[in-house]
C-alpha positions as CSV (number, residue, x, y, z in Angstrom):
1,M,69.8,179.3,29.5
2,R,66.3,178.9,28.2
3,P,64.8,175.5,27.7
4,S,62.1,174.6,25.5
5,A,60.2,171.5,25.5
6,R,58.5,169.6,22.6
7,R,56.2,166.4,22.0
8,C,55.5,165.7,25.6
9,S,53.2,162.8,26.5
10,S,50.3,162.6,29.1
11,R,52.4,160.1,31.4
12,R,53.4,160.3,34.9
13,S,56.8,161.2,34.2
14,R,56.8,163.3,30.8
15,R,59.0,162.0,28.1
16,C,60.1,165.1,25.5
17,E,62.7,166.2,23.1
18,L,64.3,169.4,25.3
19,R,66.8,172.1,24.0
20,F,68.7,174.4,26.0
21,D,69.6,177.7,24.4
22,G,72.3,179.6,26.5
23,I,76.0,180.9,26.6
24,N,79.4,179.2,27.5
25,T,80.7,181.0,30.3
26,A,83.6,179.0,30.0
27,D,84.6,180.1,26.7
28,G,83.9,183.7,26.4
29,N,80.2,183.6,26.7
30,K,80.0,182.1,23.1
31,P,76.8,181.1,22.5
32,V,75.8,177.1,22.5
33,V,72.9,174.8,22.0
34,L,72.1,171.3,23.5
35,D,69.4,169.1,22.2
36,L,68.7,165.8,24.3
37,Y,66.2,163.9,22.0
38,R,64.4,162.1,24.8
39,V,64.3,163.4,28.1
40,A,61.7,161.9,31.1
41,L,61.1,164.8,33.1
42,N,59.3,164.7,36.7
43,P,56.8,166.9,37.9
44,T,58.4,169.9,39.9
45,K,58.3,169.1,43.7
46,D,57.7,173.2,44.7
47,L,57.0,176.1,42.4
48,S,56.1,179.5,43.7
49,L,54.7,182.0,41.6
50,I,54.2,184.6,44.2
51,S,57.3,186.7,45.6
52,D,59.1,189.5,45.4
53,E,62.5,187.9,44.6
54,L,63.9,185.5,41.5
55,Q,62.7,182.4,41.6
56,R,64.2,179.1,40.7
57,F,62.8,176.1,38.7
58,E,64.3,172.9,39.2
59,L,63.3,169.5,37.3
60,S,64.4,166.1,38.0
61,G,64.5,163.3,35.3
62,R,66.4,161.1,32.7
63,V,68.0,161.6,29.5
64,L,67.2,158.3,27.5
65,A,69.1,157.3,24.5
66,D,66.9,157.7,20.8
67,V,67.8,154.9,18.5
68,S,66.5,155.9,15.5
69,K,69.7,158.4,15.7
70,D,73.1,158.0,15.0
71,A,75.4,156.6,17.4
72,A,78.5,158.4,16.4
73,G,78.5,161.9,17.6
74,P,79.8,162.9,20.8
75,L,76.7,162.7,22.7
76,G,76.2,159.5,20.7
77,Q,72.0,158.6,20.7
78,F,71.3,161.1,23.4
79,G,71.7,164.5,22.0
80,R,74.1,167.2,20.1
81,L,76.0,169.8,21.3
82,I,76.6,172.8,19.0
83,M,78.9,175.3,19.9
84,Q,78.3,178.5,18.0
85,G,80.6,181.8,17.2
């Protein structure tokens, strides 16, 4: 999945809108998009940029409710899941 974060504030824990664009390996590798409306991200603990191996980038944080969104969907005010294909 390729995450993208938009509209981050400059606070210690970043509050962003987050989108994961990837594939659903449990359903025949069909495309899927997950939008999380409000996410509070903490800075990464360890990011090594120099290596001969594939690197891992881990994030920690919380998904927060966005009260301006409709609460009726499967993810309510937290986000939406778009199954494609």
